[in-house]
C-alpha positions as CSV (number, residue, x, y, z in Angstrom):
1,M,0.1,0.2,-0.1
2,V,1.2,3.6,-1.0
3,E,0.2,7.2,-0.8
4,L,1.3,10.4,-2.1
5,T,3.1,12.7,-0.1
6,E,3.7,16.6,-1.3
7,G,7.0,17.0,-2.4
8,V,8.3,13.7,-1.9
9,G,6.5,11.5,-4.3
10,L,6.0,8.0,-3.4
11,A,6.3,6.6,0.1
12,P,5.4,3.6,1.5
13,K,2.8,3.5,4.9
14,E,2.9,0.7,6.9
15,A,0.1,-2.2,6.9
16,P,-1.0,-3.4,9.9
17,A,0.4,-7.2,10.4
18,A,-2.0,-9.9,9.3
19,I,-3.9,-12.5,12.0
20,K,-4.0,-15.6,10.9
21,Q,-7.1,-16.9,9.7
22,S,-8.3,-20.4,10.7
23,K,-11.0,-22.3,9.2
24,N,-11.3,-24.1,12.8
25,S,-11.7,-20.4,14.5
26,L,-13.2,-20.6,18.4
27,V,-15.2,-17.8,19.8
28,I,-13.7,-17.8,24.1
29,G,-15.1,-16.2,26.4
30,L,-13.6,-14.7,29.4
31,P,-15.8,-13.2,31.7
32,M,-15.1,-10.9,35.1
33,E,-15.0,-13.1,38.2
34,K,-17.9,-11.5,40.0
35,A,-16.9,-13.4,43.7
36,A,-15.8,-11.0,45.9
37,Q,-12.9,-13.4,46.9
38,E,-11.8,-14.4,44.0
39,K,-8.9,-12.6,42.1
40,R,-7.5,-14.9,39.7
41,V,-8.4,-14.9,35.9
42,V,-7.7,-18.1,33.7
43,L,-5.8,-16.3,30.4
44,T,-3.5,-14.0,30.3
45,P,-2.7,-11.6,27.9
46,D,-0.1,-13.7,27.1
47,A,-2.1,-16.5,26.3
48,V,-4.7,-14.3,24.5
49,R,-2.3,-13.3,22.2
50,L,-1.1,-16.7,21.1
51,L,-4.8,-17.8,20.9
52,V,-5.8,-14.9,18.3
53,N,-2.9,-15.4,16.3
54,N,-3.8,-18.9,15.6
55,G,-7.0,-17.7,14.2
56,Q,-9.3,-17.6,17.8
57,T,-11.4,-15.3,18.5
58,V,-11.3,-13.8,22.3
59,Y,-13.8,-11.9,24.2
60,V,-12.8,-10.3,27.6
61,E,-15.0,-8.6,29.9
62,S,-13.9,-5.2,31.1
63,K,-11.8,-5.6,34.2
64,A,-11.5,-9.2,34.3
65,G,-7.5,-9.3,34.6
66,E,-7.5,-6.1,36.9
67,L,-7.2,-8.0,40.5
68,S,-4.3,-10.1,38.9
69,K,-2.8,-7.0,37.4
70,F,-3.3,-7.6,33.8
71,S,-5.1,-4.2,32.5
72,D,-7.9,-3.9,29.6
73,K,-5.0,-2.4,27.2
74,E,-2.8,-5.5,27.8
75,Y,-5.9,-7.5,26.6
76,S,-6.7,-5.4,23.7
77,D,-2.9,-4.8,22.6
78,A,-3.0,-9.1,22.8
79,G,-5.8,-9.1,20.1
80,A,-8.6,-10.0,22.3
81,K,-12.1,-7.7,22.0
82,V,-12.9,-6.1,25.4
83,V,-16.6,-6.1,26.0
84,Y,-18.2,-4.1,28.5
85,S,-21.0,-6.7,29.8
86,S,-21.3,-10.3,31.2
87,K,-23.8,-11.0,29.1
88,E,-21.4,-10.3,25.6
89,A,-18.5,-12.0,27.5
90,F,-20.5,-15.4,28.0
91,D,-21.8,-15.2,24.3
92,A,-19.3,-17.7,23.5
93,E,-18.6,-21.3,22.3
94,V,-16.3,-21.8,25.2
95,V,-16.8,-20.2,28.9
96,L,-13.6,-19.7,30.5
97,K,-14.2,-18.9,34.7
98,V,-12.2,-19.9,38.0
99,E,-15.6,-19.8,40.2
100,P,-18.6,-21.6,38.6
101,P,-21.4,-19.1,37.1
102,T,-24.1,-18.1,38.8
103,E,-27.8,-19.6,37.5
104,E,-28.3,-15.7,35.7
105,E,-24.8,-16.5,34.4
106,I,-26.0,-19.9,32.7
107,E,-28.6,-17.9,31.2
108,Y,-26.4,-15.6,29.6
109,M,-24.4,-18.6,27.8
110,R,-25.3,-19.9,24.5
111,T,-27.1,-23.7,24.1
112,G,-24.6,-25.8,23.7
113,A,-22.0,-24.4,25.0
114,C,-19.2,-25.4,26.6
115,L,-18.3,-24.1,30.2
116,I,-14.7,-24.7,31.6
117,S,-14.5,-23.7,35.8
118,A,-14.2,-24.9,38.8
119,L,-17.3,-26.8,40.5
120,Q,-16.5,-26.6,44.0
121,L,-18.3,-29.5,45.0
122,G,-18.5,-28.3,48.8
123,K,-21.0,-25.2,48.1
124,Q,-22.9,-26.4,45.0
125,K,-26.8,-27.6,45.3
126,A,-28.9,-29.5,42.3
127,D,-30.4,-26.2,40.8
128,F,-26.8,-25.2,39.4
129,I,-27.1,-28.8,37.3
130,H,-30.0,-28.5,36.2
131,A,-29.3,-24.9,35.3
132,L,-26.7,-26.5,32.7
133,N,-28.7,-29.1,31.6
134,K,-31.4,-26.8,30.5
135,K,-29.0,-25.0,28.0
136,R,-27.4,-27.7,27.0
137,I,-23.8,-27.1,28.2
138,T,-21.2,-29.4,28.3
139,A,-19.4,-28.4,31.2
140,V,-15.9,-29.6,32.3
141,S,-14.6,-29.3,35.9
142,F,-11.3,-27.8,36.9
143,E,-11.2,-30.9,39.8
144,N,-11.5,-34.0,37.6
145,L,-9.7,-32.5,34.2
146,E,-7.0,-34.9,33.7
147,D,-3.7,-34.3,31.4
148,K,-2.5,-37.2,29.2
149,V,-0.3,-39.2,31.8
150,G,-3.2,-39.2,34.0
151,G,-2.3,-36.4,36.8
152,M,-4.4,-33.8,37.4
153,P,-3.0,-30.5,36.0
154,V,-5.3,-27.6,37.7
155,V,-5.1,-29.7,41.1
156,R,-1.7,-29.6,41.1
157,A,-0.7,-26.0,40.1
158,M,-3.2,-24.7,42.8
159,S,-2.0,-27.3,45.3
160,E,1.8,-26.3,44.3
161,I,1.0,-22.5,45.4
162,A,-1.8,-23.3,48.1
163,G,1.0,-25.7,49.7
164,S,3.8,-22.9,49.7
165,T,1.3,-20.1,51.0
166,V,-0.3,-21.9,53.9
167,M,2.7,-21.9,56.0
168,L,3.2,-18.3,55.3
169,I,-0.3,-17.8,56.1
170,A,0.4,-19.6,59.5
171,A,3.1,-17.5,60.3
172,E,1.0,-14.4,60.3
173,Y,-1.7,-16.2,62.4
174,L,1.1,-17.0,65.7
175,S,2.5,-13.8,65.3
176,S,2.0,-11.7,68.4
177,V,0.5,-9.3,65.9
178,N,-2.8,-11.0,65.0
179,D,-3.3,-12.5,68.6
180,G,-1.6,-15.6,68.0
181,K,0.5,-17.8,70.4
182,G,3.4,-15.3,69.9
183,L,5.5,-17.8,68.0
184,I,8.0,-17.6,65.1
185,L,7.0,-19.9,62.3
186,G,10.2,-22.7,62.5
187,G,12.8,-22.2,65.4
188,V,15.9,-20.3,66.5
189,T,18.6,-21.9,68.7
190,G,17.7,-22.7,72.1
191,V,13.9,-22.6,71.3
192,P,12.0,-25.4,70.3
193,P,10.8,-25.4,66.7
194,T,6.7,-24.7,66.2
195,E,5.0,-28.3,66.2
196,V,3.0,-28.5,62.4
197,V,0.7,-31.4,62.0
198,I,-0.1,-31.9,58.2
199,I,-3.1,-34.1,57.5
200,G,-2.6,-35.8,54.0
201,A,0.1,-36.8,51.9
202,G,-0.4,-34.9,48.4
203,T,1.1,-32.0,46.6
204,V,-0.6,-29.5,49.6
205,A,1.4,-31.7,52.0
206,E,4.2,-31.8,50.6
207,Y,5.0,-28.3,49.1
208,A,3.9,-26.9,52.7
209,A,6.2,-29.2,54.4
210,R,9.0,-28.3,51.9
211,T,8.3,-24.8,53.4
212,A,7.7,-25.7,56.8
213,L,11.2,-27.7,57.3
214,G,13.1,-24.5,55.1
215,L,11.6,-22.4,58.2
216,G,13.3,-25.0,61.1
217,A,9.9,-26.2,62.4
218,S,8.8,-29.9,63.1
219,I,6.4,-32.0,61.0
220,K,4.2,-35.0,61.7
221,I,2.3,-36.3,58.6
222,F,-0.5,-38.7,58.9
223,D,-2.3,-40.1,55.6
224,N,-3.8,-43.7,55.2
225,H,-1.9,-44.7,52.1
226,I,1.3,-45.5,53.0
227,Y,2.3,-45.2,49.2
228,K,2.2,-41.8,49.5
229,L,3.7,-41.4,52.9
230,R,6.7,-43.6,51.7
231,R,6.6,-40.9,48.1
232,I,6.6,-38.0,50.0
233,K,9.3,-38.9,52.7
234,Q,11.5,-39.7,49.2
235,L,10.3,-36.1,47.6
236,L,11.2,-34.1,50.9
237,G,15.0,-36.3,50.9
238,Q,15.0,-36.3,54.6
239,Q,13.4,-38.4,57.8
240,V,9.9,-36.9,58.9
241,F,7.5,-38.3,61.1
242,T,4.7,-40.1,59.5
243,S,2.0,-41.7,60.6
244,T,-1.2,-43.9,59.4
245,I,-4.1,-41.7,60.8
246,D,-5.6,-43.5,64.2
247,N,-7.4,-41.7,66.4
248,F,-5.3,-41.8,68.7
249,T,-1.8,-40.8,67.7
250,L,-3.4,-38.3,65.5
251,A,-5.3,-36.6,68.6
252,Q,-1.9,-36.6,70.6
253,A,0.0,-35.2,67.9
254,I,-3.0,-32.3,67.5
255,K,-2.9,-31.5,71.1
256,E,0.7,-30.6,70.8
257,A,0.7,-29.1,67.4
258,D,0.9,-25.1,67.0
259,V,-0.2,-25.4,63.3
260,V,-2.8,-28.0,62.0
261,I,-2.9,-28.1,58.1
262,G,-5.7,-29.9,57.0
263,A,-5.2,-31.2,53.2
264,L,-6.8,-34.2,52.7
265,R,-8.5,-34.5,49.0
266,T,-11.8,-36.1,48.6
267,E,-12.3,-39.6,47.4
268,K,-15.1,-40.9,45.3
269,G,-16.2,-37.9,45.7
270,R,-17.0,-38.1,49.5
271,N,-15.1,-35.6,52.1
272,K,-13.7,-37.5,55.1
273,I,-13.6,-36.0,58.7
274,V,-10.6,-37.3,60.6
275,V,-10.2,-34.3,62.9
276,S,-13.1,-34.2,65.4
277,E,-14.7,-31.2,67.3
278,E,-13.1,-33.2,70.7
279,M,-9.5,-32.8,69.4
280,V,-10.0,-29.3,68.3
281,A,-11.1,-28.7,72.0
282,A,-7.9,-30.3,73.2
283,M,-5.5,-28.1,71.2
284,M,-3.8,-25.2,73.0
285,E,-5.3,-21.6,72.9
286,G,-4.0,-19.5,69.8
287,S,-3.3,-22.2,67.9
288,I,-3.9,-22.2,63.9
289,L,-5.9,-24.8,62.2
290,I,-6.2,-24.3,58.2
291,D,-8.6,-26.6,56.1
292,V,-7.4,-26.4,52.3
293,S,-9.9,-28.6,51.7
294,I,-12.8,-26.6,52.6
295,D,-13.8,-26.2,49.0
296,Q,-14.6,-30.0,49.0
297,G,-16.7,-30.5,52.4
298,G,-13.4,-30.2,54.6
299,C,-11.9,-32.9,57.2
300,I,-12.0,-31.2,60.1
301,E,-15.6,-31.1,62.1
302,T,-15.5,-27.7,63.4
303,A,-14.3,-26.2,59.9
304,E,-16.8,-23.7,58.4
305,M,-16.3,-21.9,54.8
306,T,-14.6,-17.9,54.7
307,T,-13.7,-15.6,52.6
308,H,-10.7,-13.7,52.0
309,E,-12.5,-10.6,53.7
310,Q,-13.3,-13.0,56.5
311,P,-10.7,-15.2,56.7
312,V,-10.4,-16.7,60.2
313,F,-12.9,-17.3,63.4
314,L,-12.2,-18.8,66.5
315,K,-13.6,-21.7,68.1
316,H,-12.6,-23.5,71.6
317,G,-10.0,-20.7,71.6
318,V,-8.5,-22.0,68.3
319,I,-8.1,-20.1,65.1
320,H,-9.9,-21.2,61.9
321,Y,-8.4,-20.2,58.7
322,C,-11.0,-21.9,55.9
323,V,-10.8,-20.0,52.8
324,P,-11.5,-22.3,49.8
325,N,-9.5,-20.5,47.1
326,I,-6.2,-19.8,49.0
327,A,-4.2,-19.7,45.1
328,S,-6.5,-16.7,44.7
329,R,-4.1,-14.8,47.4
330,V,-1.5,-14.9,44.7
331,A,-3.7,-14.2,42.1
332,R,-1.4,-13.4,39.0
333,T,1.1,-16.4,39.9
334,A,-2.0,-18.7,39.9
335,S,-3.7,-17.1,36.7
336,V,-0.1,-17.5,34.6
337,A,-0.3,-20.9,36.1
338,L,-4.2,-21.7,35.0
339,S,-3.2,-19.8,31.5
340,N,-0.3,-22.4,30.8
341,I,-2.4,-25.4,31.3
342,F,-5.6,-24.0,29.3
343,T,-4.1,-22.7,26.4
344,P,-2.9,-25.7,24.8
345,I,-6.2,-27.1,25.7
346,L,-8.1,-24.2,23.9
347,L,-5.5,-24.3,20.6
348,Q,-6.0,-28.8,20.4
349,M,-9.9,-27.9,20.6
350,A,-10.1,-25.5,18.0
351,D,-8.0,-27.7,15.8
352,L,-10.6,-30.6,16.6
353,R,-13.3,-27.6,16.2
354,G,-15.3,-27.8,19.6
355,A,-15.5,-29.3,22.6
356,E,-17.6,-32.2,21.7
357,E,-14.9,-33.7,19.7
358,M,-12.1,-33.2,22.2
359,I,-14.4,-35.4,24.4
360,F,-14.4,-37.7,22.1
361,N,-10.7,-37.8,21.3
362,Y,-9.1,-37.4,24.2
363,K,-10.2,-39.8,27.3
364,W,-7.8,-37.1,30.1
365,F,-10.5,-34.3,28.7
366,M,-13.3,-36.4,29.4
367,K,-12.2,-37.0,32.8
368,G,-13.4,-33.4,33.5
369,V,-16.9,-33.7,32.4
370,Y,-19.8,-33.7,34.3
371,T,-22.6,-32.6,32.5
372,Y,-23.2,-32.9,28.5
373,R,-25.7,-32.1,26.1
374,G,-28.5,-31.8,28.8
375,S,-27.7,-34.9,31.2
376,L,-25.8,-35.0,34.2
377,T,-22.6,-37.7,33.5
378,N,-20.7,-37.5,36.8
379,A,-22.1,-40.6,39.3
380,H,-20.8,-38.8,42.6
381,L,-22.7,-35.7,41.5
382,A,-25.6,-37.8,41.0
383,R,-25.5,-39.4,44.1
384,K,-24.7,-36.0,46.0
385,F,-27.7,-34.6,44.9
386,S,-30.3,-37.9,43.8
387,M,-29.9,-37.2,40.7
388,N,-29.9,-39.8,37.4
389,H,-26.7,-39.7,35.3
390,K,-25.8,-41.1,32.1
391,E,-22.6,-42.5,31.2
392,L,-20.5,-40.4,28.9
393,Q,-19.2,-42.5,26.7
394,L,-22.7,-44.3,26.0
395,L,-23.9,-41.1,24.9
396,L,-20.9,-40.4,23.0
397,A,-21.0,-44.4,21.3
398,A,-25.3,-43.1,20.9
399,R,-24.2,-40.1,18.5
400,Y,-23.1,-42.0,15.5
């Protein structure tokens, strides 16, 4: 393209860079999180740029990334279409959220669209499932989504962040500033180290244990799976106290503990209470108890869900911290981690021309699906809500 300039003749004029067009384009929606305690966003501007350069269309609701320190300008510069209402952001083939949508937000969605978000089973009701099925939405949960090698990428990433963060939270509430026991988390020469009990031996426990050991604390790890206890000892690279969960040993450890971390993941859709109210009542006043698994129902009897605005409450003189989305405390780090997981999935989905082909071609993606074209497909949810369900593989077989 050229234009005439006075006294100069012909001069070249810059043309905008061409964006690759794809026959397999997806329309992706990124609404703003309305929950007061949620600060994360699923896609960063860099991820949006990659998607747009590969022919996808991305609608980002204004201020969706603000609490993770990503501006509308960054998204716009990356090629996203910034929209100014939730209704526009939800009007997409694939909607990406952190918190599960409300029933009102589900109404904004296209019939037959795909929703990728957290499920947060601990606070869900049957009406949520009915609303999804009414719109024939294919819903995929963060908690159940697997990767090609059978791992759970979102759970793993958020657990790593939560485990690293949880000991820093404990340090805050042990301090005199927050009316705690007035202890340093760890230990100094001549002073006995802080006693930390970790219930569970998964990813949260691993990263919490690393942090606690690095600070000099004394830790005890409980789990009913011997292979998990063996694994965590190997990963930590040192001899630490480990035990299966029996009431006497656990009760004694909790009684002496300064910090108790509940990090047991639900099995077969059911949470298991292992710390009774009696055990909590026996703890020292000013101790801190953190239930990381509260979003799945929790593993501590006295735990009740709290928020980032009011994160703690006192019961039996023990400080309880029961925020379901601890990773949101470090929203930018968590957002980058989520974006790294979902960007390649979206590109694969675009290549296959939609979510349905992803389900049909990849069993690891299928594991995350809990509603499909008007049917509940998750047996654990069906039992929880006393609803009928259909096996997803049978539904997919029936389409041909």
